[in-house]
N, C-alpha and C positions, 0 to 999 in steps of 0.2 A: 761248473761254477758256481758255488753261494753269491750272491750278489754284493757282499762286504769281503766276502776273504781273494786275496791276491792271489797272482797266480802263479806256482812255483816260480822260482828262484835259480833252478838246479838245469830244472829242462823247459822250463815257460810254458808247460801244460796250466790249463787251465780248471781241468775236472781238481781241481783240491776240495778237505773235509776237515771239518773238525771234528778232532779228537780229542778234549778238554782241554788243555792249554797249550796244544799245541797244533798246525795247520800240514794235516799229510795230501801227499803227492804221488794217489795209486800207481799214477806213469814209468817216475822212477822211484818211488817208496820212499823220497830222499820228505823231512820233517822238521820242520823250520818254526819257531814263534813269530809271529805278524809284524813288533816289530823290528825283527833282524830281516823278514825279505820288503820291507820299504827301505831300510839303510841301505842292504846292498844294492834295492835295484837305481836307488839315489851318488848308490857310493859306482856302480859301473859307469853312471850315465856320465860321474863326471871325472873320474879317466880315462872317458873315450879322448883319443888323441882329437884335437883342434883339427889343427896346424899340423900339415902332411907336402913332404917334400914331391919333387918329380918323380921318384922314385920309391914311395910310400914311411920317409922316416919322418918322425916326430920332431917337430923344431920345438925349440923353448927359447925364450928370450937372451940377447949374449951370445948364441950357438956363433959358429962362423958355417958361410954356407959357400958354392962355390957357382955361377949361374951357368947356363943349362942349353944356352942359347943366346947368337946377336940380338940385341935388341937396342932397337930405334929408339934417338931420343930424341922432343922435339924440340930444335932449338940447339940444337949440340950436337959431340959427337958420338957414336952407336958405341955401347955395351957392349963390349969381345965377348963370348963365350967361352971358359974359364974362368973371365974376373972370381975373385977368393974378393967375398965382402966379412969383416967379422963383428962383433959387435950388434946385432939385426935386432929390434925387438917388434913385437907380436903386435898388432895395433887390436884390442877389444872393436870395436868397429870398422869393417872397410870402412877404405875411402876412394872408391868409382873400381871396386876389384879387387882390391889390393890387400893385403893381408900383413908384410914389412913396409918397416922405414926404416931406412938403411941408412948408414954414409957410404957411395961407392969412390973407390980411390978413382983419382980425378975426371970426376961428373958431380959429387959432391951431393946433398942430402936428398931421396927421392925415397918414390915407394915399386915396393917389387911383388909381388903371387908371385904365392908358394911353390905354382906349379912348375915356374920357371927358373926355381934355384935345387941341387943337392946342397943334403949334410955332407960337411966335407971333414 
């Protein structure tokens, strides 16, 4: 690959070469424009799931989730497995490793980790 040419967006091969206005991948035969490759790479990075539940489903703001294990709460009653939590809010910046802000029935407002919930 030339120093300024991007890798192939189809197969990620670094052996691309320029043919006129197009960039060609000799490994898979894909032809693309440099601006297309940059946009596809950026879109793929943004489209990658950021928040996954305990079984790998993508979570979004407002989802309803179920707690997958009993959770001990400092100064309060434990949260039982199977508790349904509605209207979750995903945090841009994790708080002590917790990704979700939610109001849990009987326990109030608290933070949860994505690894202990399952999308309902």
